[in-house]
Backbone of each chain as ProteinMPNN parsed JSONL, in Angstrom:
{"seq_chain_A": "XXXXXXXXXXXXXXXXXXXXXXXXXXXXXXXXXXXXXXXXXXXXXXXXXXXXXXXXXXXXXXXXXXXXXXXXXXXXXXXXXXXXXXXX", "coords_chain_A": {"N_chain_A": [[95.642, 73.808, 98.081], [96.896, 71.528, 100.409], [95.489, 68.379, 101.441], [95.476, 67.916, 104.543], [94.725, 65.668, 106.485], [94.549, 63.584, 104.69], [97.13, 63.59, 103.596], [98.549, 63.06, 105.9], [97.808, 60.452, 106.369], [98.837, 59.299, 104.156], [101.587, 59.632, 104.617], [101.909, 58.086, 106.94], [101.36, 55.658, 105.768], [103.599, 55.259, 104.189], [105.502, 54.878, 106.063], [106.212, 56.966, 107.685], [106.039, 58.491, 110.543], [104.395, 61.004, 111.99], [103.326, 63.255, 114.627], [101.092, 65.172, 114.117], [99.946, 67.176, 111.427], [100.626, 70.628, 110.008], [100.172, 73.843, 108.541], [101.328, 76.729, 106.71], [101.192, 79.964, 105.07], [103.606, 81.703, 103.425], [105.116, 84.994, 102.721], [105.334, 85.08, 100.11], [103.469, 83.65, 99.241], [103.65, 80.943, 99.061], [102.979, 77.777, 100.244], [103.794, 76.165, 103.144], [104.218, 73.009, 104.499], [104.352, 71.422, 107.617], [105.55, 69.536, 110.529], [105.086, 68.44, 114.002], [106.763, 68.46, 116.99], [107.251, 66.04, 119.751], [106.382, 67.505, 121.707], [104.939, 69.578, 120.84], [106.061, 71.6, 119.398], [106.753, 73.469, 116.353], [108.069, 71.594, 113.771], [110.332, 70.941, 110.934], [109.131, 68.818, 108.144], [110.07, 65.284, 108.115], [113.07, 64.503, 105.919], [112.495, 62.413, 104.234], [109.816, 62.606, 103.703], [109.524, 64.239, 101.723], [109.241, 63.249, 99.063], [106.742, 62.03, 99.287], [105.074, 64.153, 99.923], [105.251, 65.404, 97.409], [104.023, 63.703, 95.672], [101.62, 63.996, 96.569], [98.189, 64.328, 95.939], [95.585, 66.191, 96.388], [92.463, 65.177, 97.506], [89.015, 65.699, 97.25], [87.285, 66.709, 100.282], [84.993, 64.737, 102.339], [82.721, 66.503, 102.732], [83.294, 68.55, 100.797], [82.86, 66.913, 98.3], [80.158, 66.04, 98.75], [78.873, 68.658, 98.664], [79.667, 69.473, 96.041], [78.114, 67.431, 94.696], [75.47, 68.297, 95.352], [75.334, 70.819, 94.218], [75.496, 70.092, 91.588], [73.064, 69.367, 91.266], [69.797, 69.289, 89.543], [67.557, 69.612, 90.804], [64.936, 71.71, 91.857], [64.236, 72.311, 94.523], [66.551, 71.552, 95.863], [68.384, 73.36, 94.895], [67.173, 75.682, 95.753], [67.525, 75.475, 98.409], [70.329, 75.442, 98.741], [70.865, 78.053, 98.158], [69.374, 79.413, 100.221], [71.078, 78.61, 102.355], [73.271, 80.011, 101.589], [75.159, 78.605, 100.063], [75.079, 78.343, 97.438]], "CA_chain_A": [[95.959, 73.551, 99.393], [96.973, 70.082, 100.797], [94.487, 67.838, 102.279], [96.39, 67.442, 105.47], [94.502, 64.51, 106.909], [94.939, 62.655, 103.748], [98.612, 63.486, 103.705], [98.989, 62.538, 107.164], [97.602, 58.908, 106.085], [99.959, 58.888, 103.074], [103.014, 59.557, 105.227], [101.96, 56.93, 107.781], [101.448, 54.397, 104.782], [105.123, 55.406, 103.838], [106.292, 54.497, 107.291], [106.779, 58.168, 108.194], [105.07, 58.797, 111.593], [104.449, 62.376, 112.671], [101.958, 63.412, 115.557], [100.081, 65.845, 113.327], [100.387, 68.261, 110.469], [100.127, 72.016, 110.118], [100.712, 74.531, 107.457], [101.185, 78.247, 106.923], [101.529, 80.61, 103.84], [104.561, 82.993, 103.574], [104.848, 86.338, 102.117], [105.309, 84.888, 98.576], [102.058, 82.87, 98.809], [104.007, 79.627, 99.186], [102.396, 76.951, 101.434], [104.826, 75.202, 103.901], [103.665, 71.899, 105.452], [105.146, 71.196, 108.708], [105.068, 68.593, 111.39], [105.24, 68.883, 115.234], [107.703, 67.489, 117.946], [106.421, 65.354, 120.623], [105.891, 68.611, 122.888], [104.111, 70.531, 120.092], [106.802, 72.679, 118.543], [106.736, 73.393, 114.883], [109.399, 71.238, 113.067], [110.16, 70.496, 109.554], [108.825, 67.428, 107.807], [111.295, 64.688, 107.831], [113.436, 64.74, 104.594], [111.897, 61.414, 103.64], [108.523, 62.941, 103.469], [109.478, 65.168, 100.405], [108.614, 62.348, 97.942], [105.181, 61.651, 99.578], [104.39, 65.356, 99.634], [105.298, 65.846, 95.98], [103.05, 62.872, 94.87], [100.256, 64.294, 97.263], [97.081, 64.959, 95.031], [94.565, 66.487, 97.461], [91.098, 64.641, 97.246], [87.932, 66.483, 97.872], [86.8, 66.071, 101.638], [83.597, 64.262, 102.17], [81.843, 67.6, 102.57], [83.395, 69.136, 99.456], [82.227, 66.127, 97.372], [78.578, 66.144, 98.93], [78.511, 69.913, 98.258], [79.703, 69.482, 94.641], [77.029, 66.764, 94.192], [74.223, 69.073, 95.494], [75.487, 71.945, 93.234], [75.258, 69.539, 90.225], [71.645, 68.915, 90.982], [68.794, 70.322, 88.823], [66.273, 69.651, 91.475], [64.647, 73.135, 92.148], [64.291, 72.515, 95.881], [67.904, 71.426, 96.398], [69.119, 74.668, 94.471], [66.665, 76.76, 96.65], [68.126, 75.231, 99.783], [71.745, 75.876, 98.663], [70.707, 79.48, 98.116], [69.015, 79.699, 101.457], [72.167, 78.238, 103.17], [74.443, 80.706, 101.178], [76.163, 77.65, 99.497], [74.787, 78.161, 95.983]], "C_chain_A": [[96.093, 71.959, 99.59], [95.688, 69.738, 101.475], [95.336, 67.235, 103.512], [96.054, 66.038, 106.12], [94.696, 63.212, 105.9], [96.479, 62.437, 103.692], [99.13, 62.799, 104.743], [98.965, 60.871, 106.978], [98.61, 58.587, 105.134], [101.256, 58.871, 103.626], [102.962, 58.344, 106.085], [102.084, 55.617, 106.77], [102.969, 54.263, 104.429], [105.986, 55.051, 104.925], [106.912, 55.79, 107.95], [105.759, 58.773, 109.237], [105.198, 60.13, 112.07], [103.237, 62.419, 113.628], [100.823, 64.025, 114.815], [100.765, 66.744, 112.259], [99.942, 69.63, 110.635], [100.637, 72.664, 108.784], [100.631, 75.941, 107.543], [101.658, 78.834, 105.445], [102.463, 81.771, 104.024], [104.232, 84.052, 102.748], [104.749, 86.003, 100.456], [104.066, 84.04, 98.115], [102.482, 81.401, 98.811], [103.433, 78.945, 100.33], [103.45, 76.058, 101.939], [103.98, 74.273, 104.766], [104.664, 71.605, 106.273], [104.586, 70.092, 109.708], [105.228, 69.26, 112.861], [106.192, 68.006, 116.026], [106.588, 67.0, 118.914], [105.802, 66.468, 121.643], [105.131, 69.721, 122.113], [104.834, 71.68, 119.406], [106.716, 72.318, 117.037], [108.081, 72.894, 114.449], [109.074, 70.97, 111.693], [109.684, 69.172, 109.268], [110.074, 66.707, 107.669], [111.758, 64.688, 106.256], [112.736, 63.646, 103.825], [110.493, 61.608, 103.169], [108.358, 63.735, 102.021], [108.768, 64.335, 99.162], [107.136, 62.038, 98.063], [104.468, 63.013, 99.205], [104.307, 65.714, 98.09], [104.277, 64.919, 95.217], [101.626, 63.025, 95.617], [99.246, 64.942, 96.131], [95.962, 65.018, 96.001], [93.094, 65.976, 96.85], [90.248, 65.472, 97.903], [87.558, 65.885, 99.277], [85.434, 65.654, 101.299], [82.433, 65.504, 102.003], [82.016, 68.345, 101.295], [82.785, 68.176, 98.322], [80.633, 66.11, 97.553], [78.225, 67.494, 98.385], [78.517, 69.958, 96.642], [78.526, 68.718, 94.029], [75.687, 67.557, 94.206], [74.198, 70.151, 94.46], [75.279, 71.565, 91.786], [73.886, 69.22, 90.004], [70.742, 69.994, 90.289], [67.542, 70.283, 89.75], [66.123, 71.149, 91.968], [64.799, 73.315, 93.868], [65.6, 72.429, 96.494], [68.663, 72.822, 96.027], [68.501, 75.717, 95.403], [67.24, 76.609, 97.909], [69.486, 75.677, 99.839], [71.751, 77.4, 98.832], [70.424, 80.084, 99.515], [70.373, 79.64, 102.532], [73.501, 79.129, 102.717], [75.61, 79.631, 100.585], [76.042, 77.512, 98.063], [76.035, 78.643, 95.048]], "O_chain_A": [[95.388, 71.207, 98.917], [94.934, 70.568, 101.982], [95.829, 66.112, 103.408], [96.987, 65.257, 106.306], [94.944, 62.069, 106.284], [97.005, 61.324, 103.733], [100.061, 62.006, 104.6], [99.882, 60.138, 107.349], [99.262, 57.559, 105.317], [102.079, 58.101, 103.131], [103.906, 57.557, 106.013], [102.846, 54.684, 107.022], [103.487, 53.146, 104.404], [107.191, 54.925, 104.712], [107.931, 55.738, 108.639], [104.793, 59.444, 108.875], [106.268, 60.382, 112.624], [102.257, 61.699, 113.438], [99.706, 63.507, 114.844], [101.972, 66.985, 112.258], [98.959, 69.862, 111.339], [101.421, 72.073, 108.041], [99.902, 76.428, 108.406], [102.435, 78.181, 104.748], [102.132, 82.732, 104.719], [103.183, 84.072, 102.104], [104.091, 86.715, 99.698], [103.734, 83.802, 96.953], [101.589, 80.598, 98.542], [103.403, 79.549, 101.402], [103.967, 75.235, 101.183], [103.178, 74.682, 105.606], [105.811, 71.503, 105.839], [103.396, 69.778, 109.73], [105.469, 70.464, 112.953], [106.364, 66.841, 115.669], [105.413, 67.366, 118.939], [104.79, 66.224, 122.3], [104.726, 70.712, 122.722], [104.212, 72.614, 118.901], [106.63, 71.179, 116.579], [109.104, 73.546, 114.657], [107.937, 70.798, 111.255], [109.82, 68.335, 110.161], [111.071, 67.261, 107.206], [110.899, 64.858, 105.391], [112.358, 63.963, 102.697], [110.012, 60.857, 102.32], [107.318, 63.819, 101.367], [107.876, 64.799, 98.452], [106.416, 61.822, 97.088], [103.528, 63.088, 98.414], [103.314, 66.282, 97.635], [103.731, 65.349, 94.202], [100.656, 62.321, 95.334], [99.547, 65.972, 95.528], [95.432, 63.982, 96.404], [92.69, 66.411, 95.771], [90.552, 65.976, 98.985], [87.526, 64.663, 99.419], [84.8, 66.024, 100.312], [81.451, 65.417, 101.266], [81.019, 68.766, 100.708], [82.197, 68.745, 97.402], [79.905, 66.164, 96.561], [77.261, 67.526, 97.62], [77.555, 70.397, 96.012], [77.955, 69.159, 93.032], [74.901, 67.512, 93.26], [73.152, 70.4, 93.862], [74.974, 72.37, 90.906], [73.447, 68.869, 88.909], [70.862, 71.215, 90.397], [66.545, 70.925, 89.42], [67.094, 71.745, 92.433], [65.368, 74.272, 94.393], [65.861, 73.084, 97.503], [69.465, 73.319, 96.817], [69.236, 76.605, 95.837], [67.472, 77.636, 98.547], [69.886, 76.257, 100.848], [72.567, 77.947, 99.574], [71.054, 81.046, 99.955], [70.601, 80.517, 103.366], [74.577, 79.029, 103.306], [76.813, 79.876, 100.678], [76.744, 76.712, 97.444], [75.957, 78.559, 93.822]]}, "seq_chain_B": "XXXXXXXXXXXXXXXXXXXXXXXXXXXXXXXXXXXXXXXXXXXXXXXXXXXXXXXXXXXXXXXXXXXXXXXXXXXXXXXXXXXXXXXXXXXXXXXXXXXXXXXXXXXXXXXXXXXXXXXXXXXXXXXXXXXXXXXXXX", "coords_chain_B": {"N_chain_B": [[81.707, 86.166, 143.845], [85.171, 85.414, 143.222], [87.91, 87.23, 144.399], [91.123, 88.295, 143.213], [94.069, 89.118, 144.611], [93.169, 91.414, 145.902], [92.778, 94.68, 146.866], [95.241, 95.745, 146.512], [97.865, 97.794, 145.216], [99.207, 97.555, 141.887], [102.221, 97.448, 140.144], [103.438, 98.0, 136.855], [106.311, 96.482, 135.465], [107.721, 96.637, 133.286], [107.698, 97.298, 129.742], [104.866, 96.242, 128.167], [105.028, 93.173, 126.368], [104.389, 92.324, 123.178], [103.291, 90.206, 120.426], [102.407, 89.78, 117.112], [100.587, 88.022, 114.331], [102.43, 86.587, 111.619], [103.129, 84.68, 109.786], [100.817, 83.61, 107.344], [97.434, 82.452, 107.549], [97.762, 80.034, 109.093], [97.438, 76.405, 109.786], [96.118, 73.489, 111.488], [96.149, 69.922, 112.257], [96.263, 68.968, 114.62], [95.373, 67.075, 117.438], [96.093, 67.574, 120.109], [97.569, 70.209, 122.166], [99.523, 72.445, 120.338], [102.09, 74.613, 119.013], [101.108, 77.846, 118.035], [101.882, 79.433, 115.156], [104.193, 82.066, 115.419], [103.371, 82.936, 117.777], [104.812, 83.354, 120.393], [106.279, 84.694, 123.353], [109.023, 85.709, 124.753], [110.555, 86.657, 127.757], [112.416, 88.349, 130.362], [111.81, 88.383, 133.757], [111.22, 89.951, 136.675], [110.219, 88.821, 138.843], [107.114, 88.381, 139.553], [103.704, 88.844, 138.867], [102.377, 87.594, 135.736], [100.483, 88.941, 133.209], [98.582, 87.791, 130.84], [97.373, 87.955, 127.459], [95.649, 86.589, 124.973], [94.587, 86.441, 121.56], [92.75, 85.134, 118.763], [91.583, 84.627, 115.466], [89.599, 82.203, 114.186], [88.831, 79.391, 112.266], [87.344, 76.334, 110.775], [88.24, 74.227, 108.418], [87.278, 71.759, 107.337], [85.52, 70.54, 108.975], [82.247, 70.613, 110.144], [81.672, 70.574, 112.849], [83.83, 70.45, 114.485], [85.651, 71.627, 117.203], [87.709, 74.323, 117.926], [90.448, 74.859, 119.837], [92.105, 77.257, 122.06], [94.952, 78.092, 123.931], [97.047, 79.106, 126.707], [100.361, 78.846, 127.515], [103.162, 78.38, 130.029], [106.438, 78.306, 129.868], [106.385, 75.773, 128.613], [104.23, 74.543, 129.888], [100.765, 74.086, 130.347], [98.706, 76.655, 131.163], [95.875, 77.924, 133.001], [92.548, 77.892, 131.674], [91.239, 76.418, 128.753], [90.038, 78.141, 125.891], [87.548, 78.139, 123.419], [86.13, 77.463, 120.222], [83.441, 76.901, 118.007], [83.401, 77.102, 114.93], [82.443, 76.11, 112.438], [82.195, 75.373, 108.907], [83.567, 77.613, 106.655], [83.098, 79.809, 108.213], [84.151, 82.419, 110.754], [85.439, 82.684, 114.001], [86.209, 84.619, 116.795], [88.408, 84.01, 119.188], [89.331, 84.328, 122.645], [91.724, 84.352, 125.063], [92.876, 84.471, 128.239], [94.919, 85.094, 131.324], [96.081, 85.483, 134.59], [99.07, 84.89, 135.675], [100.294, 83.922, 138.456], [102.944, 84.634, 140.867], [105.373, 84.124, 139.441], [108.617, 83.199, 139.052], [111.55, 85.178, 139.185], [113.492, 85.646, 136.218], [114.14, 84.084, 133.016], [111.501, 83.548, 130.822], [109.093, 81.85, 128.824], [106.11, 82.549, 127.166], [103.401, 81.164, 125.603], [101.031, 81.128, 122.962], [98.891, 78.558, 122.176], [97.344, 75.833, 120.358], [94.677, 73.652, 119.252], [92.468, 71.137, 117.831], [89.519, 69.265, 117.799], [88.362, 68.081, 115.771], [88.589, 67.84, 112.232], [90.364, 70.233, 110.363], [91.867, 72.882, 111.814], [91.909, 76.379, 111.342], [93.694, 79.431, 111.295], [92.741, 82.736, 110.65], [94.258, 84.534, 108.195], [96.523, 86.832, 109.463], [95.54, 87.242, 111.726], [95.89, 87.428, 114.743], [97.268, 87.595, 118.015], [99.38, 87.937, 120.992], [99.792, 89.177, 124.017], [101.975, 90.058, 126.701], [102.492, 91.041, 130.121], [104.401, 91.946, 132.718], [103.609, 92.445, 136.141], [103.837, 93.908, 139.409], [103.174, 93.395, 142.862]], "CA_chain_B": [[82.866, 86.175, 142.915], [86.558, 85.431, 143.886], [88.718, 88.359, 143.972], [92.43, 87.884, 143.448], [95.019, 90.34, 144.8], [92.407, 92.329, 146.707], [92.92, 96.007, 146.246], [96.587, 96.214, 146.528], [98.184, 98.4, 143.893], [100.148, 96.762, 141.079], [102.969, 98.299, 139.324], [103.947, 97.359, 135.7], [107.731, 96.543, 135.812], [108.358, 96.986, 131.969], [106.745, 97.481, 128.833], [104.221, 94.944, 127.695], [105.572, 92.558, 125.208], [103.244, 91.817, 122.202], [103.688, 89.508, 119.248], [101.424, 89.548, 116.114], [100.842, 87.074, 113.35], [103.25, 86.964, 110.537], [102.894, 83.664, 108.805], [99.529, 83.716, 107.044], [96.567, 81.271, 107.477], [98.119, 78.752, 109.643], [96.397, 75.322, 109.975], [96.726, 72.354, 112.187], [95.279, 69.015, 112.501], [96.58, 68.334, 115.931], [94.304, 66.923, 118.686], [96.743, 68.044, 121.399], [98.147, 71.483, 122.014], [100.67, 72.627, 119.701], [102.425, 75.879, 118.764], [100.478, 78.56, 116.96], [103.167, 80.174, 114.565], [104.464, 83.332, 115.739], [102.75, 83.372, 119.196], [105.666, 83.194, 121.539], [106.87, 85.813, 124.025], [110.239, 85.494, 125.767], [110.918, 87.921, 128.609], [113.13, 88.274, 131.61], [110.952, 88.968, 134.65], [111.846, 90.4, 138.122], [109.565, 88.046, 139.863], [105.939, 89.09, 139.884], [102.792, 88.12, 138.186], [102.289, 87.89, 134.302], [99.096, 88.982, 132.714], [98.578, 87.204, 129.475], [96.149, 88.101, 126.758], [95.796, 86.063, 123.7], [93.574, 86.402, 120.662], [93.096, 84.483, 117.315], [90.428, 84.497, 114.617], [89.826, 80.754, 113.951], [87.892, 78.605, 111.592], [87.614, 75.038, 110.601], [88.181, 74.125, 106.941], [86.853, 70.424, 106.97], [84.575, 69.882, 109.885], [81.16, 71.583, 110.774], [81.434, 70.346, 114.334], [85.163, 70.473, 115.158], [86.161, 72.725, 118.219], [89.172, 74.899, 117.946], [90.878, 75.425, 121.161], [93.181, 78.131, 122.41], [95.443, 77.835, 125.389], [98.255, 79.711, 127.112], [101.416, 77.884, 128.26], [104.286, 79.11, 130.287], [107.621, 77.382, 129.895], [105.912, 74.515, 128.321], [103.171, 73.877, 130.746], [99.452, 74.851, 129.863], [98.205, 77.5, 132.244], [94.322, 78.419, 132.841], [91.617, 77.106, 130.973], [91.254, 76.563, 127.233], [89.165, 78.854, 125.269], [87.021, 77.432, 122.326], [85.017, 78.033, 119.428], [82.861, 75.841, 116.965], [83.042, 78.021, 113.904], [81.862, 75.5, 111.379], [82.974, 75.559, 107.762], [83.247, 78.942, 106.021], [82.832, 80.931, 109.145], [85.284, 82.542, 111.512], [85.087, 83.136, 115.421], [87.178, 85.2, 117.469], [88.712, 83.318, 120.453], [90.195, 85.091, 123.365], [92.16, 83.567, 126.216], [93.686, 85.368, 129.179], [95.16, 84.476, 132.569], [96.962, 86.052, 135.413], [100.002, 83.896, 136.209], [100.943, 84.495, 139.844], [104.196, 84.174, 141.546], [106.302, 83.673, 138.385], [110.061, 83.299, 139.57], [112.386, 85.953, 138.362], [114.257, 84.921, 135.179], [113.731, 84.017, 131.634], [110.388, 82.813, 130.742], [108.402, 81.917, 127.504], [104.667, 82.508, 127.206], [102.852, 80.811, 124.239], [99.606, 80.795, 122.588], [98.785, 77.345, 121.559], [95.997, 75.545, 119.787], [94.383, 72.297, 118.785], [91.284, 70.919, 117.273], [89.051, 67.772, 118.143], [87.832, 67.33, 114.561], [88.803, 68.559, 111.079], [91.513, 71.146, 110.326], [91.735, 74.164, 112.33], [92.625, 77.533, 110.506], [93.75, 80.77, 111.664], [92.496, 83.72, 109.635], [95.324, 85.463, 107.839], [97.635, 87.061, 110.409], [94.69, 87.882, 112.791], [96.291, 86.772, 116.073], [98.154, 88.408, 118.831], [99.645, 87.744, 122.322], [100.526, 90.211, 125.027], [102.307, 89.651, 128.106], [102.999, 92.135, 130.841], [104.608, 91.663, 134.164], [103.122, 93.47, 137.3], [104.244, 93.452, 140.74], [102.378, 94.134, 143.901]], "C_chain_B": [[84.243, 86.297, 143.594], [87.198, 86.652, 143.412], [90.31, 87.98, 144.28], [93.344, 89.171, 143.602], [94.434, 91.397, 145.47], [92.655, 93.808, 146.07], [94.332, 96.631, 146.436], [96.994, 96.636, 145.147], [99.239, 97.53, 143.238], [101.073, 97.843, 140.238], [103.781, 97.42, 138.044], [105.498, 97.625, 135.767], [108.438, 96.857, 134.392], [107.273, 97.04, 130.91], [106.17, 96.194, 128.37], [104.795, 94.4, 126.426], [104.416, 91.873, 124.374], [103.834, 91.202, 120.919], [102.385, 89.5, 118.323], [101.639, 88.593, 115.036], [101.669, 87.429, 112.278], [102.877, 85.97, 109.507], [101.244, 83.732, 108.532], [98.757, 82.425, 107.08], [97.198, 79.964, 107.836], [96.999, 77.63, 109.862], [96.936, 74.242, 110.84], [95.54, 71.199, 112.209], [95.34, 68.322, 113.778], [95.603, 68.255, 116.848], [94.842, 67.195, 119.996], [97.506, 69.467, 121.007], [99.355, 71.506, 121.354], [100.867, 74.273, 119.447], [101.697, 76.625, 117.606], [101.573, 79.474, 116.366], [103.249, 81.542, 114.972], [104.042, 83.735, 117.164], [103.555, 82.934, 120.29], [106.251, 84.413, 122.01], [107.803, 85.332, 125.01], [110.523, 86.681, 126.493], [111.51, 87.634, 129.931], [112.356, 88.936, 132.694], [111.835, 89.204, 135.932], [111.181, 89.709, 139.227], [108.244, 88.639, 140.238], [104.777, 88.036, 139.24], [102.881, 88.538, 136.61], [100.741, 87.813, 133.916], [99.237, 88.764, 131.348], [97.349, 87.243, 128.749], [96.475, 87.617, 125.233], [94.469, 86.182, 122.759], [93.748, 85.848, 119.253], [91.572, 84.404, 116.737], [90.423, 83.014, 113.889], [88.698, 80.335, 113.06], [88.284, 77.111, 111.389], [87.277, 74.639, 109.037], [87.48, 72.759, 106.511], [85.782, 69.987, 107.808], [83.579, 70.969, 110.353], [81.123, 71.55, 112.296], [82.729, 70.372, 115.155], [85.276, 71.737, 115.988], [87.465, 73.157, 117.709], [89.547, 75.536, 119.219], [92.098, 76.22, 121.286], [93.657, 78.109, 123.754], [96.657, 78.773, 125.526], [99.168, 78.825, 127.786], [102.482, 78.915, 128.784], [105.42, 78.151, 130.532], [107.177, 75.948, 129.545], [104.771, 73.915, 128.968], [101.9, 74.86, 130.501], [99.055, 75.409, 131.296], [96.825, 78.149, 132.063], [93.687, 77.486, 131.992], [91.68, 77.258, 129.469], [89.906, 77.329, 126.835], [88.608, 78.152, 123.955], [85.92, 77.99, 121.579], [84.605, 76.915, 118.421], [82.471, 76.563, 115.752], [82.243, 77.363, 112.694], [82.671, 75.857, 110.137], [82.586, 76.918, 107.1], [83.084, 80.121, 106.957], [84.028, 81.116, 110.084], [84.689, 83.004, 112.892], [86.362, 83.779, 116.026], [87.384, 84.616, 118.812], [89.659, 84.226, 121.152], [90.508, 84.244, 124.607], [93.048, 84.505, 127.081], [93.831, 84.688, 130.536], [96.107, 85.506, 133.312], [97.857, 85.047, 136.061], [100.699, 84.415, 137.408], [102.151, 83.845, 140.346], [105.11, 83.519, 140.649], [107.641, 84.109, 138.942], [110.768, 84.408, 138.661], [113.328, 85.043, 137.352], [113.605, 84.876, 133.818], [112.425, 83.305, 131.526], [109.7, 82.914, 129.321], [106.979, 81.634, 127.629], [104.32, 82.161, 125.634], [101.521, 80.628, 124.044], [99.672, 79.591, 121.742], [97.343, 77.0, 121.139], [95.802, 74.121, 119.337], [92.931, 72.025, 118.302], [90.784, 69.314, 117.549], [88.336, 67.123, 116.827], [88.26, 68.441, 113.351], [90.205, 69.146, 111.092], [91.279, 72.459, 110.747], [92.53, 75.144, 111.523], [92.547, 78.722, 111.282], [93.524, 81.727, 110.635], [93.63, 84.666, 109.372], [96.432, 85.486, 109.004], [96.829, 87.604, 111.585], [94.858, 87.161, 114.005], [97.223, 87.634, 116.847], [98.224, 87.796, 120.248], [100.533, 88.807, 123.065], [100.638, 89.684, 126.337], [102.981, 90.916, 128.915], [103.2, 91.641, 132.234], [104.323, 92.756, 135.162], [103.636, 92.884, 138.657], [103.216, 94.097, 141.716], [103.367, 94.836, 144.819]], "O_chain_B": [[84.452, 87.173, 144.434], [87.089, 87.077, 142.261], [90.689, 87.48, 145.34], [93.32, 90.104, 142.8], [95.149, 92.379, 145.671], [92.706, 93.982, 144.853], [94.522, 97.846, 146.503], [96.628, 96.066, 144.119], [100.042, 96.871, 143.898], [100.637, 98.899, 139.778], [104.524, 96.453, 138.211], [105.951, 98.732, 136.057], [109.594, 97.28, 134.358], [106.089, 96.846, 131.184], [106.863, 95.191, 128.199], [105.021, 95.157, 125.482], [103.657, 91.022, 124.836], [104.831, 91.714, 120.41], [101.32, 89.197, 118.86], [102.801, 88.299, 114.76], [101.666, 88.616, 111.953], [102.361, 86.333, 108.45], [100.48, 83.897, 109.483], [99.295, 81.385, 106.703], [97.2, 78.979, 107.098], [95.825, 77.926, 110.082], [98.155, 74.089, 110.919], [94.332, 71.436, 112.188], [94.674, 67.324, 114.056], [94.946, 69.259, 117.123], [94.115, 67.066, 120.982], [97.925, 69.775, 119.891], [100.242, 70.713, 121.669], [99.957, 75.076, 119.648], [101.651, 76.186, 116.456], [102.143, 80.256, 117.128], [102.222, 82.205, 114.829], [104.383, 84.821, 117.634], [103.064, 82.171, 121.121], [106.726, 85.195, 121.187], [107.464, 84.647, 125.974], [110.733, 87.72, 125.869], [111.081, 86.68, 130.58], [112.223, 90.152, 132.556], [112.946, 88.711, 136.127], [111.483, 89.928, 140.401], [108.216, 89.389, 141.214], [104.882, 86.814, 139.134], [103.362, 89.614, 136.254], [99.963, 86.905, 134.21], [99.967, 89.493, 130.677], [96.338, 86.704, 129.198], [97.319, 88.113, 124.486], [93.362, 86.01, 123.27], [94.781, 86.071, 118.621], [90.58, 84.167, 117.427], [91.282, 82.77, 113.042], [87.635, 80.952, 113.135], [89.376, 76.684, 111.765], [86.147, 74.755, 108.562], [87.119, 72.663, 105.338], [85.091, 69.053, 107.401], [83.948, 72.03, 110.854], [80.574, 72.452, 112.927], [82.694, 70.32, 116.384], [85.009, 72.826, 115.481], [88.224, 72.388, 117.119], [89.046, 76.587, 119.62], [93.097, 75.884, 120.65], [92.86, 78.107, 124.692], [97.224, 79.182, 124.513], [98.722, 78.053, 128.634], [102.713, 79.997, 128.244], [105.305, 77.257, 131.371], [107.621, 75.006, 130.201], [104.366, 72.813, 128.598], [101.963, 76.089, 130.462], [99.081, 74.755, 132.338], [96.611, 78.854, 131.077], [94.203, 76.429, 131.629], [92.201, 78.273, 129.006], [88.844, 77.119, 127.421], [89.48, 77.488, 123.395], [85.029, 78.728, 122.0], [85.436, 76.08, 118.064], [81.271, 76.667, 115.497], [81.46, 78.048, 112.036], [83.691, 76.54, 110.233], [81.411, 77.276, 107.023], [82.95, 81.269, 106.534], [84.834, 80.202, 110.253], [83.62, 83.612, 112.952], [87.477, 83.388, 115.682], [86.454, 84.754, 119.606], [90.58, 84.811, 120.582], [89.653, 83.52, 125.118], [93.883, 85.238, 126.552], [93.023, 83.833, 130.899], [96.821, 86.277, 132.67], [97.397, 84.369, 136.98], [101.593, 85.258, 137.334], [102.337, 82.632, 140.248], [105.629, 82.451, 140.975], [107.804, 85.282, 139.279], [110.508, 84.461, 137.459], [113.796, 83.946, 137.659], [112.628, 85.573, 133.547], [112.316, 82.338, 132.28], [109.744, 83.979, 128.707], [106.608, 80.581, 128.147], [104.825, 82.727, 124.664], [100.842, 80.015, 124.869], [100.38, 79.544, 120.736], [96.355, 77.663, 121.453], [96.795, 73.448, 119.061], [92.182, 72.985, 118.487], [91.545, 68.348, 117.509], [87.86, 65.988, 116.777], [88.255, 69.66, 113.526], [91.11, 68.625, 111.745], [90.521, 73.177, 110.095], [93.638, 74.858, 111.069], [91.52, 79.051, 111.876], [94.179, 81.534, 109.611], [93.948, 85.511, 110.209], [97.068, 84.512, 109.407], [97.375, 88.366, 112.383], [94.029, 86.308, 114.325], [97.954, 88.4, 116.22], [97.244, 87.194, 120.687], [101.671, 89.173, 122.771], [99.79, 89.065, 126.98], [103.841, 91.645, 128.421], [102.332, 91.019, 132.848], [104.78, 93.887, 135.0], [103.804, 91.694, 138.925], [102.553, 95.101, 141.455], [102.959, 95.515, 145.762]]}, "name": "protein", "num_of_chains": 2, "seq": "XXXXXXXXXXXXXXXXXXXXXXXXXXXXXXXXXXXXXXXXXXXXXXXXXXXXXXXXXXXXXXXXXXXXXXXXXXXXXXXXXXXXXXXXXXXXXXXXXXXXXXXXXXXXXXXXXXXXXXXXXXXXXXXXXXXXXXXXXXXXXXXXXXXXXXXXXXXXXXXXXXXXXXXXXXXXXXXXXXXXXXXXXXXXXXXXXXXXXXXXXXXXXXXXXXXXXXXXXXXXXXXXXX"}
């Protein structure tokens, strides 16, 4: 899955300004990323965005990175806490 | 408690129009209202009130505190109040929004279910969302 906030920043860096991003999954399981018009209608990404999307490598979010670090811990208290929270 | 419409009888003028989710697991990062995929009903009314009922199962994939808001719009203008949930990551909440839009002029109109988030990435669970609109007259 794309990291939409990261992709939004990458598009902006490439000079492609869109108000926000969204996505959905079609029947084949393919994920379509889209933008919005100024009034909130779903519109395709500008053609110039294709290169940026293709180069997009989703980075873990801050939460995902923190959770991975916790899961890698050998500390029994940390592992117990993850079990309690349903995150082990 | 305020009463709208008193006890006057209402008549349903046509079959309720309902749409359900088709595209799976839509997401948005928008902090202002945008279209929720597949959630638009266009109907031609005879001039009456529109009862609108929207529901969506929502989550947030990246923020534990980001709210997910659901609103109704008529012809591009938000109507009524926003409903919201703070599902947190890995959880789902069912959000419902409803309104009686009074005195809608006869003609073609579009009602939409829209959404936004104030943090993270809002997610709708699968195709679990629906919008029903019915015109009724006093």
